[in-house]
N, C-alpha and C positions, 0 to 999 in steps of 0.2 A: 660339826667340823671345827677344828681349832684354827683360828685365824691368825696369821702372822702379821705383826705390825711393821717390823723391819727385820734386818739380819740378826738382831740380838734379842728382840722381844716378841712375845706372842700374847694373844688375848684368849682366855678360856671361857669368856662369858657366853658366846654363841653356842658352844658345845654343851656346857654344863649348867649354865644359869638361865639361858634363853634370853639374854639381853643383848642389845646392840653394842658393838665395840666403838669406842670414840677415839681410836688411833692412839697417838702419843699421850693423850689425856685420860686414857682408859684406866679406870680404877681396878680392873681385873687383869692387868698386865703382869707378866712374869718374864724372867730371862729364859731364853730357850736352852742355854747351857750355863746355868748359874754356878759360880764358885761356891765353896762351902759357906763363906760369909754372906754372899748374896742370898743363898737359900734360907739361911737362918733369919735374915732380915725380912724376907718376903713371906715366909710361912710361920715364923715365930718359934721354930724348933730346929734342931740340928738334923742334917741328912744322915741316915744310918745305912743307906744302901751302897751299891757299887759306885765307884767314881772312875772318870777317865783322866788320864795323865798324859802330859806331853812335855818333852825336854825343851827347855827354853835357852839352853846354853849353846850359842852358835859355834863355839870353839870346842865342843865336846868331841873327843876322838875315840871314846870308848864305844864298845858295842852295846850301848844301853838299849833296853827294851822300849824306851819311851821316845824314840826318834819319830815315831808316828803315834797316833792316839792309841793308848793301851789301857786296860783295866788293871794292870799291874802297877800299883802306885809306888812300889819300891824298885821299879825298873830303872830309874835314873838317880844317880848319886849327886847330881848338880842342883838344878833349880826347876823342878817340874811345875807346871800349872796344873792344878787339880780342879776338875769340873765335875759336878754331879751328873750322874746318868739317870736323871729322874723325870725327864720330860718325854713326850712322844717324838721328839726330834732326834733322839739317839745321839750318837757321837758327833762332835763338832766337825765341820769340814776342814780340810787341810789348810793350814795357814791362819786358822781362826785364833783370835786372842780376846780375852775379856776386856770390856770397856770400863 
């Protein structure tokens, strides 16, 4: 079972390496919903799979596809947040933003 550390981080040691998690100090921690930059930093390579996008423009009045989390990264013409869809946690919850 993959152990969550907090709302943003998880530990994969228990599920895949069979080691105990040390919480915030865990050397096996990763972001649940990493940005493309966070993914590259944590895994040493770029993410090549699907991404989730969300419109961050509070004054956006267009009918953009990215008002909610979407896999259509071209759905928003303003300033979407792009998050990798690469963890067992799936798409981020409503209102989530990267730290």
